[in-house]
TORVEX-941427 format. One record per residue: residue number from 1; residue in three letters; chain; x negated, y, z of N, C-alpha, C, O, CB in turn. Coordinates in steps of 0.02 Angstrom, whole numbers. Atoms other than C-alpha are relative to their C-alpha. Glycine has a CB too. Layout:
<rs>
NUM,Ala,A,X,Y,Z,X,Y,Z,X,Y,Z,X,Y,Z,X,Y,Z
...
</rs>
This chain:
<rs>
1,Met,A,35,21,61,-7436,331,-6396,-55,50,-16,-44,110,-13,49,-6,-59
2,Ser,A,55,-43,21,-7605,399,-6451,-6,-4,-76,-5,-58,-105,-66,-21,34
3,Trp,A,8,-5,72,-7627,457,-6631,-74,3,-17,-116,16,27,37,62,-28
4,Pro,A,71,-5,18,-7790,452,-6729,-26,71,7,9,119,-9,-11,-24,-72
5,Val,A,36,-64,-4,-7912,593,-6693,-60,-7,-45,-110,-39,-27,-20,20,75
6,Ile,A,52,8,51,-8020,607,-6848,-51,57,8,-32,115,6,30,0,-72
7,Ala,A,54,-48,-6,-8188,694,-6824,-43,-4,-63,-74,-55,-76,-42,-12,64
8,Leu,A,44,-3,58,-8277,747,-6984,-64,36,21,-64,97,28,34,36,-60
9,Trp,A,64,-29,-21,-8458,774,-6931,-41,16,-63,-62,-29,-98,-39,-50,48
10,Ala,A,32,-23,61,-8540,876,-7067,-65,37,15,-85,42,73,47,46,-39
11,His,A,53,-49,-8,-8690,986,-7096,21,60,-42,60,52,-88,-71,-28,-22
12,Pro,A,-23,-59,34,-8670,1165,-7158,-8,-5,-76,-57,-32,-101,-36,61,25
13,Arg,A,-1,-4,72,-8628,1191,-7342,1,-69,-32,-31,-82,-83,-61,38,-25
14,Ser,A,-5,69,24,-8584,1007,-7368,68,-16,-30,85,-74,-39,-15,-48,56
15,Met,A,-68,7,28,-8409,1035,-7441,50,-22,54,103,-49,38,-1,-50,-57
16,Ser,A,-44,21,-55,-8333,1002,-7270,62,42,5,115,17,24,-38,1,66
17,Thr,A,-58,-43,-5,-8217,1151,-7277,52,-17,-53,112,-14,-41,-20,74,-5
18,Ala,A,-46,22,52,-8142,1094,-7442,34,-65,21,94,-74,9,-37,-10,-67
19,Thr,A,-29,62,-26,-8116,923,-7362,51,16,54,105,-14,56,-54,-46,27
20,Glu,A,-47,-22,-51,-8034,1008,-7214,64,28,-31,119,16,-7,-31,52,46
21,Arg,A,-58,-29,33,-7920,1102,-7333,48,-54,-23,109,-45,-19,-21,44,-58
22,Ile,A,-43,56,20,-7855,937,-7400,40,-25,59,99,-40,52,-43,-57,-30
23,Met,A,-35,23,-60,-7812,885,-7223,54,50,21,107,29,45,-49,-11,57
24,His,A,-53,-49,-12,-7717,1049,-7199,60,-13,-45,117,-11,-23,-27,72,-11
25,Glu,A,-54,8,49,-7618,1013,-7356,41,-62,12,98,-66,-12,-29,-1,-69
26,Arg,A,-41,58,-16,-7563,843,-7292,64,21,35,119,-4,19,-40,-50,43
27,Gly,A,-58,-25,-35,-7448,933,-7174,23,-41,59,72,-24,92,56,6,-47
28,Asp,A,-22,43,-55,-7438,793,-7046,-52,-5,55,-47,-47,100,17,-69,-26
29,Cys,A,54,2,-50,-7595,828,-6944,-10,69,32,2,120,1,-66,-23,-33
30,Lys,A,24,-61,-32,-7651,957,-6818,-73,6,-19,-113,-39,-5,10,-2,78
31,Val,A,68,-9,25,-7810,1028,-6893,-36,54,39,-10,109,50,0,18,-75
32,Phe,A,42,-47,-36,-7949,1113,-6796,-62,15,-42,-93,-31,-69,-20,-27,70
33,His,A,58,-21,39,-8085,1213,-6883,-60,12,46,-61,62,82,15,63,-42
34,Glu,A,62,-7,-38,-8256,1188,-6801,12,21,73,-10,74,95,-44,51,-34
35,Pro,A,-15,-18,-69,-8194,1185,-6621,-61,8,45,-58,44,94,44,-52,30
36,Phe,A,60,-6,-41,-8371,1167,-6552,-47,56,-22,-101,65,7,-39,-66,-1
37,Leu,A,42,-56,23,-8440,1318,-6647,-10,51,55,-66,74,67,32,33,-61
38,Ala,A,6,-50,-54,-8403,1438,-6504,-41,-27,58,-78,11,89,70,21,25
39,Tyr,A,41,30,-53,-8479,1316,-6380,-74,8,-16,-114,24,28,17,-75,9
40,His,A,71,-4,19,-8642,1317,-6478,-25,72,-2,-75,88,29,-10,-32,-68
41,Tyr,A,27,-67,12,-8659,1499,-6529,15,49,56,-25,94,69,29,27,-64
42,Leu,A,-20,-50,-50,-8568,1591,-6389,-6,-25,71,2,15,118,70,22,-14
43,His,A,8,26,-68,-8595,1476,-6240,-72,-25,11,-106,-1,56,50,-58,13
44,Gln,A,68,26,-8,-8757,1379,-6262,-53,51,-18,-101,62,20,-10,-62,-43
45,Arg,A,51,-46,24,-8854,1508,-6362,14,72,22,-32,112,25,-4,-3,-74
46,Ala,A,-20,-67,-21,-8758,1662,-6303,-21,53,-51,-41,108,-32,-31,16,69
47,Asp,A,11,-49,52,-8787,1746,-6470,51,-15,-56,102,-46,-42,-74,-3,-27
48,Ser,A,-50,7,52,-8699,1746,-6638,-32,-23,-64,-92,-37,-67,38,65,-10
49,Met,A,22,16,67,-8713,1704,-6821,32,51,-47,83,81,-29,19,-73,-20
50,Pro,A,-30,-48,47,-8680,1814,-6973,72,-18,-17,89,-77,-24,-42,4,-63
51,Met,A,-69,8,22,-8498,1839,-7020,42,-40,49,92,-70,29,3,-33,-67
52,Leu,A,-38,33,-52,-8436,1766,-6855,33,53,44,0,98,69,-44,-47,42
53,Asp,A,-37,-44,-45,-8301,1857,-6757,-13,-23,72,14,-75,92,76,1,-17
54,Thr,A,18,22,-67,-8371,1850,-6581,58,7,50,52,-16,107,-59,41,25
55,Glu,A,-59,-5,-43,-8200,1892,-6509,50,-55,-12,106,-52,12,33,68,-10
56,Leu,A,-47,53,16,-8122,1733,-6575,29,-32,63,-5,-44,113,-34,-53,-42
57,Ala,A,-37,27,-58,-7992,1661,-6460,-6,-76,0,44,-111,-10,73,22,-2
58,Gln,A,12,72,-4,-8069,1488,-6444,-35,-16,65,-73,24,91,-43,-24,-60
59,Pro,A,36,20,-60,-8126,1393,-6291,-74,-9,-14,-93,-29,-69,29,-65,29
60,Arg,A,73,4,9,-8315,1396,-6265,-31,-53,45,-91,-65,41,-32,67,14
61,Asp,A,24,51,-46,-8330,1260,-6133,10,-69,-31,64,-84,-56,36,5,68
62,Tyr,A,-4,66,32,-8367,1083,-6195,59,-41,27,97,-69,-12,-65,-38,11
63,Thr,A,-54,40,-29,-8247,1000,-6074,68,25,-21,113,-15,-34,-6,0,76
64,Glu,A,-65,-30,20,-8106,1119,-6119,14,-16,-74,71,-32,-91,-1,76,12
65,Ile,A,-9,16,71,-8133,1092,-6306,19,-73,-8,66,-90,-44,-64,17,-40
66,Arg,A,-12,73,2,-8139,904,-6283,72,-15,20,106,-54,-13,-49,-36,46
67,Gln,A,-68,12,-25,-7977,907,-6182,52,25,-49,104,-8,-58,9,34,67
68,Gln,A,-47,-28,50,-7890,1016,-6312,11,-50,-57,67,-60,-79,-26,67,-27
69,Leu,A,-5,48,55,-7928,889,-6448,36,-63,21,79,-89,-15,-69,-16,-27
70,Leu,A,-31,62,-24,-7878,738,-6345,74,9,15,114,-35,0,-36,-26,62
71,Glu,A,-70,-13,-15,-7716,816,-6286,41,7,-65,97,-17,-68,8,63,42
72,Ala,A,-35,-6,64,-7669,860,-6465,12,-69,-30,64,-81,-61,-39,45,-49
73,Gly,A,-6,68,27,-7699,678,-6512,52,-43,35,66,-98,12,-66,-33,4
74,Glu,A,-56,36,-32,-7563,624,-6391,66,17,-33,116,-17,-20,2,18,74
75,Arg,A,-62,-23,30,-7433,717,-6495,6,-14,-74,61,-25,-99,6,74,11
76,Leu,A,-1,11,72,-7482,691,-6677,-72,-13,-24,-119,-2,14,31,61,-38
77,Pro,A,69,10,24,-7631,645,-6787,-39,65,0,-12,119,-13,1,-30,-71
78,Val,A,44,-58,-4,-7778,763,-6767,-58,-8,-49,-85,-63,-57,-26,11,73
79,Phe,A,61,-2,41,-7916,811,-6888,-40,61,21,-13,116,25,16,0,-76
80,Phe,A,43,-58,-9,-8063,921,-6846,-66,-12,-36,-91,-68,-38,-12,15,74
81,Lys,A,67,5,30,-8222,958,-6941,-47,43,41,-29,98,64,1,22,-75
82,Asp,A,49,-34,-42,-8378,1010,-6850,-70,-20,-21,-78,-63,-65,12,-15,75
83,Met,A,70,16,13,-8567,1004,-6853,-28,-39,60,-18,-17,117,-42,64,-14
84,Ser,A,28,38,-55,-8656,872,-6749,-46,43,43,-46,35,105,-38,-60,-26
85,Tyr,A,49,-38,-39,-8790,998,-6697,33,49,47,0,73,94,-47,37,-47
86,Phe,A,-34,-46,-45,-8660,1110,-6615,3,-28,72,-1,10,120,71,14,-25
87,Ala,A,-11,28,-66,-8640,987,-6471,-36,-67,8,-12,-110,46,74,-9,14
88,Ile,A,30,65,3,-8762,845,-6500,-19,-28,68,-7,-87,82,-61,2,-44
89,Asp,A,22,26,-65,-8832,832,-6323,59,-22,42,56,-73,76,-41,53,37
90,Ala,A,-60,18,-38,-8659,831,-6245,33,-63,-29,55,-106,8,50,58,1
91,Leu,A,-32,58,32,-8592,706,-6371,-37,-65,15,-5,-117,25,2,10,-76
92,Leu,A,38,61,-14,-8733,583,-6339,5,-23,73,-22,-75,91,-72,11,-17
93,Gln,A,-13,19,-70,-8681,580,-6156,74,-10,13,95,-13,71,-28,53,47
94,Asp,A,-73,3,-8,-8494,561,-6188,27,-58,-41,62,-48,-91,33,68,-22
95,Glu,A,-21,60,37,-8462,383,-6244,76,-5,-4,103,-26,-56,-28,-62,33
96,His,A,-73,6,1,-8277,390,-6196,30,43,-55,74,19,-92,29,21,68
97,Phe,A,-26,-44,52,-8244,538,-6310,-18,-28,-69,25,-29,-114,-29,71,8
98,Cys,A,20,27,65,-8343,461,-6453,41,-61,-20,57,-69,-79,-74,-18,1
99,Arg,A,-40,59,14,-8245,300,-6439,73,17,-17,106,-21,-52,-2,-48,58
100,Arg,A,-70,-21,15,-8079,394,-6447,7,26,-71,62,28,-98,22,54,50
101,Leu,A,-2,-32,65,-8126,472,-6614,-7,-50,-57,-38,-103,-49,-54,52,-5
102,Cys,A,16,32,63,-8121,407,-6792,-57,41,-30,-45,93,-61,63,-4,-49
103,Asn,A,59,-40,18,-8298,465,-6831,-18,-9,-73,-32,-64,-96,-60,-20,44
104,Val,A,18,-1,70,-8334,514,-7011,-56,50,-10,-53,105,16,62,17,-45
105,Phe,A,55,-45,15,-8496,590,-7074,3,20,-74,17,-22,-117,-68,-32,17
106,Leu,A,1,-25,69,-8508,698,-7230,-69,29,-14,-94,71,24,56,54,-11
107,Ile,A,67,-24,18,-8675,728,-7316,0,26,-72,41,7,-114,-52,-56,8
108,Arg,A,10,-27,67,-8732,826,-7467,-75,8,-11,-113,18,36,37,70,-9
109,Asp,A,70,-9,18,-8899,838,-7558,-26,64,34,-1,118,21,-8,5,-78
110,Pro,A,23,-58,-37,-8998,954,-7443,-31,55,-43,-36,112,-22,-49,-22,52
111,Arg,A,24,-53,45,-9075,1044,-7591,57,49,-15,46,109,-17,-27,-30,-66
112,Arg,A,-58,-42,12,-8900,1109,-7627,23,36,63,37,96,62,57,-42,-29
113,Ser,A,-27,-30,-62,-8846,1137,-7448,-46,53,28,-23,105,53,13,-54,52
114,Ile,A,47,-50,-26,-9005,1229,-7397,2,63,-43,4,119,-16,-72,-28,2
115,Ala,A,-4,-58,44,-8999,1342,-7550,64,39,12,64,101,12,-5,-21,-73
116,Ser,A,-64,-33,-11,-8816,1379,-7518,2,37,66,27,93,71,57,-52,-2
117,Tyr,A,2,-32,-65,-8844,1417,-7334,-44,63,-2,-25,115,23,-26,-49,55
118,Tyr,A,47,-57,4,-8993,1531,-7371,32,59,-37,20,117,-20,-65,-20,-35
119,Lys,A,-34,-54,38,-8886,1629,-7496,46,40,45,54,100,35,39,-30,-59
120,Leu,A,-45,-34,-45,-8764,1670,-7357,-34,28,62,-12,79,89,54,-47,22
121,Asp,A,35,-22,-61,-8887,1688,-7213,-75,-14,-7,-97,-71,2,29,-37,63
122,Ala,A,72,8,11,-9071,1718,-7246,-38,-15,65,-97,-32,62,-28,64,-31
123,Thr,A,32,15,-64,-9107,1693,-7060,13,-72,23,-2,-89,80,24,48,54
124,Val,A,-16,69,-18,-9051,1510,-7063,-60,-34,33,-117,-27,11,23,-39,-62
125,Ser,A,53,34,-37,-9150,1405,-6939,-4,-73,-21,40,-100,-54,13,6,75
126,Leu,A,9,71,13,-9216,1228,-6952,57,-41,29,83,-86,-3,-67,-24,28
127,Thr,A,-54,36,-33,-9085,1167,-6829,65,5,-39,103,-43,-43,11,26,70
128,Glu,A,-64,-12,33,-8943,1243,-6930,8,-38,-66,63,-41,-93,9,73,-13
129,Ile,A,-7,43,59,-8981,1133,-7081,41,-62,18,81,-85,-22,-70,-20,-29
130,Gly,A,-47,45,-31,-8903,999,-6972,-6,-75,-12,28,-113,23,63,19,-21
131,Leu,A,0,71,17,-8950,831,-7048,-35,-43,52,-16,-101,61,-33,-10,-67
132,Asp,A,33,40,-52,-9069,774,-6910,48,-16,57,49,-72,82,-62,36,27
133,Ala,A,-49,12,-53,-8932,795,-6780,54,-49,-23,77,-91,17,33,66,22
134,Gln,A,-48,48,27,-8810,701,-6892,-26,-71,7,10,-116,27,17,16,-73
135,Trp,A,28,67,-3,-8927,553,-6900,-4,-25,72,12,-83,86,-70,-2,-32
136,Arg,A,1,19,-71,-8954,552,-6711,70,-21,23,79,-71,58,-27,58,44
137,His,A,-69,12,-20,-8766,558,-6688,25,-66,-29,54,-107,6,45,58,-24
138,Cys,A,-21,61,33,-8733,420,-6814,-32,-62,33,1,-112,45,-17,2,-75
139,Gln,A,35,55,-31,-8865,308,-6737,27,-16,70,33,-74,89,-74,15,4
140,Tyr,A,-29,11,-67,-8793,333,-6563,65,-39,-5,77,-85,34,12,68,35
141,Leu,A,-64,34,8,-8621,279,-6623,-11,-74,-17,23,-117,11,43,34,-54
142,Val,A,14,70,19,-8692,122,-6704,-25,-39,60,-5,-96,71,-51,-3,-57
143,Glu,A,28,34,-59,-8790,79,-6547,54,-11,54,48,-56,95,-57,41,30
144,Thr,A,-55,7,-48,-8629,102,-6447,50,-53,-23,97,-69,13,35,67,9
145,Gly,A,-44,52,26,-8545,-29,-6556,54,26,-46,100,-10,-63,32,-35,57
146,Leu,A,-49,-30,45,-8447,89,-6667,-27,0,-71,-88,-4,-82,17,72,22
147,Thr,A,20,-1,71,-8449,94,-6857,28,63,-32,84,62,-56,24,-64,-36
148,Pro,A,-24,-60,32,-8435,271,-6922,0,-7,-76,-38,-46,-105,-43,60,20
149,Leu,A,-3,-2,73,-8388,304,-7103,-45,58,-24,-43,112,5,73,9,-25
150,Val,A,43,-52,28,-8515,403,-7207,21,14,-71,21,-31,-113,-76,-21,3
151,Leu,A,-22,-22,66,-8454,501,-7358,-51,47,-30,-86,82,6,69,33,3
152,Gln,A,44,-46,36,-8553,594,-7491,41,52,-37,90,37,-70,-45,-39,-49
153,Ala,A,-36,-55,32,-8496,764,-7552,3,-10,-76,54,4,-107,-33,67,16
154,Glu,A,2,9,73,-8550,722,-7730,52,-51,-23,83,-42,-76,-70,-22,-22
155,Ala,A,-50,51,18,-8438,567,-7732,71,29,7,115,14,-33,-8,-62,44
156,Ile,A,-65,-32,-9,-8291,668,-7665,15,45,-59,71,45,-84,3,39,66
157,Ala,A,-10,-46,56,-8315,798,-7802,19,-38,-64,59,-14,-104,-62,42,-12
158,Leu,A,-14,39,60,-8312,662,-7935,68,-34,2,102,-40,-50,-54,-52,-10
159,Asp,A,-63,37,-6,-8161,569,-7868,31,12,68,28,-30,112,-12,-77,-11
160,Pro,A,-26,-17,-67,-8074,658,-7724,50,-49,27,47,-67,86,32,68,-3
161,Arg,A,-52,45,-25,-7926,541,-7713,-28,-65,26,-7,-91,78,51,-14,-54
162,Ser,A,30,63,-21,-8032,385,-7702,-40,8,65,-32,-31,111,-44,-28,-55
163,Glu,A,45,-8,-58,-8159,452,-7577,37,24,62,26,-3,116,-55,49,-17
164,Ile,A,-40,-22,-58,-8039,547,-7464,47,-56,21,63,-64,80,39,64,-16
165,Gly,A,-43,57,-16,-7926,395,-7476,-35,-50,44,-3,-82,86,22,-35,-64
166,Arg,A,39,44,-45,-8066,294,-7395,3,25,71,10,-15,118,-73,-5,-24
167,Met,A,-4,-28,-67,-8063,412,-7247,70,-11,29,77,-27,88,-17,76,-2
168,Trp,A,-68,10,-24,-7874,401,-7235,11,-73,21,41,-86,73,50,20,-53
169,Arg,A,-8,71,-18,-7879,210,-7235,-38,-15,64,-14,-51,107,-23,-46,-57
170,Tyr,A,41,10,-60,-8018,213,-7105,37,23,62,31,-8,115,-67,37,-8
171,Ala,A,-36,-28,-57,-7908,320,-6992,71,-25,7,104,-10,57,0,75,-5
172,Gly,A,-68,26,-3,-7745,231,-7030,53,49,-22,110,45,0,15,-22,69
173,Leu,A,-48,-49,27,-7662,376,-7122,24,-23,-68,-14,-53,-107,-32,70,-4
174,Lys,A,-27,18,65,-7549,350,-7271,-26,49,-53,-42,106,-37,78,0,1
175,Pro,A,22,-45,53,-7603,422,-7441,54,51,-18,113,34,-20,-20,-40,-62
176,Leu,A,-46,-54,19,-7524,588,-7491,-32,39,-57,-76,81,-46,16,47,61
177,Asp,A,31,-31,59,-7565,646,-7668,7,76,-1,-36,109,-30,30,-29,-61
178,His,A,-10,-73,5,-7496,822,-7644,-56,38,37,-63,98,26,68,19,29
179,Ala,A,51,-34,-41,-7641,861,-7525,-60,24,-41,-100,63,-15,-23,-45,55
180,Phe,A,61,-15,38,-7769,877,-7665,3,66,-40,-45,84,-74,-15,-56,-47
181,Asn,A,-6,-65,31,-7705,1043,-7732,33,48,49,77,29,87,41,-4,-66
182,Trp,A,-26,-49,-48,-7669,1202,-7637,6,69,-30,-20,82,-84,-44,2,62
183,Asn,A,-10,-70,21,-7619,1384,-7653,-61,40,20,-77,47,79,65,29,32
184,Ala,A,61,-38,-14,-7776,1490,-7668,13,63,40,-33,91,69,-34,18,-65
185,Asp,A,-17,-62,-36,-7683,1637,-7589,23,-13,72,44,34,106,53,38,-37
186,Ala,A,-27,17,-66,-7636,1545,-7429,-52,-38,40,-42,-97,54,65,-41,-7
187,Ala,A,51,33,-40,-7794,1507,-7329,26,-11,71,65,29,96,-64,42,1
188,Pro,A,-21,12,-70,-7769,1430,-7155,-19,59,45,-73,89,37,-33,-64,26
189,Ala,A,10,-58,-44,-7755,1562,-7020,-62,-6,43,-93,44,60,61,10,45
190,Asp,A,57,8,-45,-7892,1486,-6913,-67,6,-36,-120,-6,-6,4,-66,35
191,Trp,A,62,-14,36,-8021,1523,-7049,-20,73,3,-76,91,-17,7,-22,-72
192,Glu,A,11,-72,4,-8009,1710,-7024,-64,22,35,-98,67,11,58,37,30
193,Tyr,A,58,-23,-38,-8148,1723,-6895,-67,-18,-34,-120,7,-14,2,-29,69
194,Val,A,60,18,39,-8272,1642,-7018,14,5,-74,-15,-32,-114,-24,-71,19
195,Arg,A,-23,-4,69,-8191,1696,-7180,-58,9,-50,-56,-19,-104,49,58,-7
196,Gly,A,55,-13,45,-8355,1757,-7256,-39,-61,-21,-74,-61,-71,-46,48,31
197,Trp,A,36,62,15,-8424,1580,-7252,36,-44,-51,7,-90,-78,-12,-39,63
198,His,A,-41,47,38,-8283,1504,-7353,37,32,-59,92,10,-76,50,-33,46
199,Thr,A,-34,-35,55,-8242,1622,-7496,12,-46,-60,63,-39,-94,-41,61,-21
200,Asp,A,-9,45,57,-8268,1485,-7627,62,-44,8,101,-51,-38,-62,-43,-10
201,Val,A,-58,44,-12,-8141,1369,-7547,64,41,2,115,20,-25,-10,-39,65
202,Ile,A,-60,-42,-5,-8020,1510,-7507,25,20,-69,85,25,-80,-15,61,42
203,Gly,A,-19,-22,67,-8022,1564,-7689,14,-56,-49,26,-42,-108,-52,43,-27
204,Ser,A,-10,57,45,-7999,1389,-7760,69,-30,12,105,-10,58,-54,-53,10
205,Ser,A,-63,35,-9,-7849,1276,-7781,-10,-76,1,38,-114,-6,49,18,-56
206,Gly,A,15,71,-4,-7936,1107,-7767,-75,-11,2,-114,36,-3,31,-37,-60
207,Ile,A,71,18,-1,-8102,1015,-7758,-30,14,-69,0,-1,-120,-10,-75,20
208,Arg,A,34,-14,63,-8226,1074,-7890,-69,-32,0,-102,-37,52,-6,76,-11
209,Thr,A,67,28,7,-8384,992,-7955,-51,55,-11,-34,109,-35,-2,-51,-58
210,Asp,A,55,-47,9,-8552,1081,-7957,-52,-33,-46,-88,-79,-25,-32,21,69
211,Asn,A,44,32,49,-8651,1040,-8114,-68,35,-6,-108,18,-50,34,0,-67
212,Arg,A,64,-34,3,-8797,1156,-8079,-55,-48,24,-43,-93,64,1,64,44
213,Asp,A,56,43,-17,-8969,1076,-8064,-22,13,72,-37,70,90,-58,12,-49
214,Ala,A,16,-7,-71,-9010,1044,-7881,-71,25,11,-82,69,54,10,-65,36
215,Asp,A,69,-22,-7,-9197,1065,-7900,-8,74,-17,-43,111,18,-47,-42,-45
216,Glu,A,4,-70,20,-9175,1230,-7989,30,45,53,2,98,69,35,10,-67
217,Leu,A,-32,-40,-53,-9056,1295,-7857,-46,8,60,-54,62,87,65,-33,21
218,Phe,A,43,-2,-59,-9175,1249,-7718,-63,42,-13,-82,82,30,-20,-70,21
219,Glu,A,62,-36,15,-9330,1319,-7803,13,75,-5,-31,115,12,-31,-26,-64
220,Gln,A,-17,-71,1,-9242,1484,-7833,0,29,70,-24,84,82,67,11,-34
221,Ala,A,-2,-23,-69,-9211,1499,-7647,-69,-3,32,-90,44,66,49,-42,41
222,Ala,A,65,10,-32,-9382,1432,-7594,-53,48,-28,-102,62,6,-23,-71,-9
223,Ser,A,48,-49,27,-9473,1554,-7709,1,64,40,-49,100,43,16,14,-73
224,Asn,A,-6,-59,-43,-9409,1693,-7595,-13,-17,73,-29,27,113,69,30,-8
225,Ala,A,7,22,-70,-9423,1591,-7435,-36,-67,2,-4,-119,8,70,-4,36
226,Pro,A,38,63,3,-9563,1461,-7441,12,-47,59,3,-108,52,-73,15,-5
227,His,A,-11,44,-58,-9521,1398,-7267,58,-48,-11,64,-98,24,14,42,62
228,Leu,A,-55,46,15,-9365,1318,-7342,-26,-68,-22,8,-118,-14,45,30,-53
229,Arg,A,30,64,19,-9481,1185,-7412,-15,-43,62,-8,-104,60,-64,11,-42
230,Glu,A,11,35,-63,-9529,1139,-7234,67,-27,27,70,-82,54,-34,45,52
231,Tyr,A,-67,22,-22,-9344,1130,-7191,20,-63,-39,44,-111,-10,52,56,-10
232,Leu,A,-19,57,41,-9314,1012,-7337,-41,-61,18,-14,-116,24,-9,17,-74
233,Asp,A,43,56,-18,-9463,903,-7292,21,-32,66,18,-93,73,-73,23,4
234,His,A,-21,25,-65,-9399,887,-7114,66,-39,-5,73,-93,23,8,57,50
235,His,A,-68,29,-1,-9217,848,-7154,11,-54,-53,56,-95,-46,51,55,-10
236,Leu,A,-12,47,55,-9234,747,-7315,-1,-74,23,41,-112,1,-52,10,-53
237,Pro,A,-1,70,-21,-9281,582,-7227,66,-19,36,89,-76,29,-59,-14,47
238,Phe,A,-63,15,-34,-9124,594,-7119,58,-4,-49,103,-46,-42,15,53,54
239,Tyr,A,-50,4,53,-9018,629,-7271,-4,-67,-36,47,-99,-49,-10,58,-51
240,Glu,A,9,63,36,-9092,477,-7358,26,-59,42,56,-105,14,-73,-10,-17
241,Lys,A,-26,53,-43,-9051,367,-7208,76,-2,-1,106,-55,-6,-26,9,72
242,Leu,A,-73,-4,1,-8871,428,-7205,27,-19,-68,79,-52,-73,23,71,19
243,Arg,A,-22,18,67,-8856,411,-7393,-3,-75,-10,40,-104,-44,-42,36,-53
244,Glu,A,5,72,5,-8914,231,-7380,60,-34,32,87,-82,5,-65,-25,33
245,Val,A,-59,28,-33,-8774,195,-7256,62,10,-44,102,-36,-53,11,33,69
246,Ala,A,-57,-14,43,-8648,280,-7371,2,-47,-60,55,-72,-79,-1,73,-23
247,Thr,A,3,45,59,-8707,177,-7520,19,-71,18,54,-104,-19,-71,2,-30
248,Glu,A,-17,68,-22,-8695,15,-7423,74,-7,13,104,-58,-4,-39,-19,64
249,Gln,A,-71,3,-16,-8519,56,-7365,44,2,-63,98,-27,-63,19,57,46
250,Arg,A,-38,-2,62,-8461,93,-7542,-8,-63,-41,27,-74,-90,-21,61,-41
251,Gly,A,9,64,34,-8525,-77,-7596,-41,8,-63,-53,-42,-98,67,-31,-15
</rs>
């Protein structure tokens, strides 16, 4: 018997780690934290990113990572969250793997995500914003005959049970209310190698809303780094396309 293998394809600072934490709290899934991160940063690029433990004991070969996920899915339900840009070229040539997954995309207003990323890493690149790769990935799945689910971080923050419940129904998982609250002192062990990126989630006990003005947040960052406006101009059309899909799916 094969169990569902849920892939949450996100872009950085899109509330994906908080969503992953909910899946940890379910207690009935094997959860992988960004399994393709090492493939991207330590295999393809052969460099690193801030606050990344380069000695992490993770496979760096695409085929090995893929096999690890598929083998886990033979034993129990699997959830992993990752960034499309980590492995986009390989994914677009791997229809069998894509068809095995329950593909879910998570998006957030790029004004918020870019400002948040810049706060943690002032060297953030255009590629690392991630929304263009998400759109390419989503389009490929549709052209292959698959129907991925697209979720919005803002909707999850407003109604976590309803929005995460949509993902669970999509993957065939039963609802578990206890998953929406967690112990702030008990972060998952596999977050240690990127702990600096997830202090907000580690220090929380559930999903939190962000009521700060998005334009103000972005302009504060862009006033110190004007090139961020070019990043926003590039990625905003892809965000809008993905948001349109999410809106249509929510009815």
